[in-house]
C-alpha positions, 0 to 999 in steps of 0.5 A: 205637114201640108197647110190648107186654106184654114191653116193659113187663115189661122196663122194669119189671124194669130200673127195679127192677134196672138191673144185671139180666143179660139171661139172668136177665131173659129167663128171667123173661120166658119169652123167649130171651136174644137176643130179650130183648137185641134188645128192650132194644136197640130200646127204647134206640134209640127213646130209651125206655130211656136208660142204666142207673144204679146208685143209691147209698145216700147214708147208707151213704157218709157223707151222712146228710141229704138236703134238697129245696131250692126256689130262686127266682131274684131275676132272671128271663131266659135269661141268669140261668137259664143262669148259675145252671145252670152254677154249680149244676153245680159243687157236688157235694152237689147231686144233682139240679137240676129246673127247675120251674113254681110258687112256685120256679124250681128244685128241688134234691136236696142231700146232706150229712153232717149238718145243720151240713154242709148249712148250710155248703153252703147258706150258702157255696155255694148262697146265693152263686150268681148270681141266688139269691133265696129258698130253702125247705128240706125235710129228707127223713125217709124215702124209698120208691123205686118204678118209674115208670109204664109 
């Protein structure tokens, strides 16, 4: 599917506010509501627009610390990766799991109430998972969210 200027503006607007009503979006674009809805549906069917999410402010719901954790597995292989991925999925404090190339095998985004809570999650839940070798923690100081390129 080739994206035109309207498609790109739709994607940019929805990245900024996924809850934006179609009528408001149409008004901003200078299109009718049905035409805007059809374009959104086409973007969804093409797999370009995948779902709509609401992002919570973790700090306001009691999770004041965010840590990016690099995890290197002690053993490699498909079974090790699958075992780790299955086990990490059971830890609610782990918000994202990215399988990456480089020094570490995985990059995790972990939220915790405070540093003591993060230490508990790290020691009792993450470090006990199958195959976990080295870890490196980077505490988030501030964050600026930006829409992705389109």
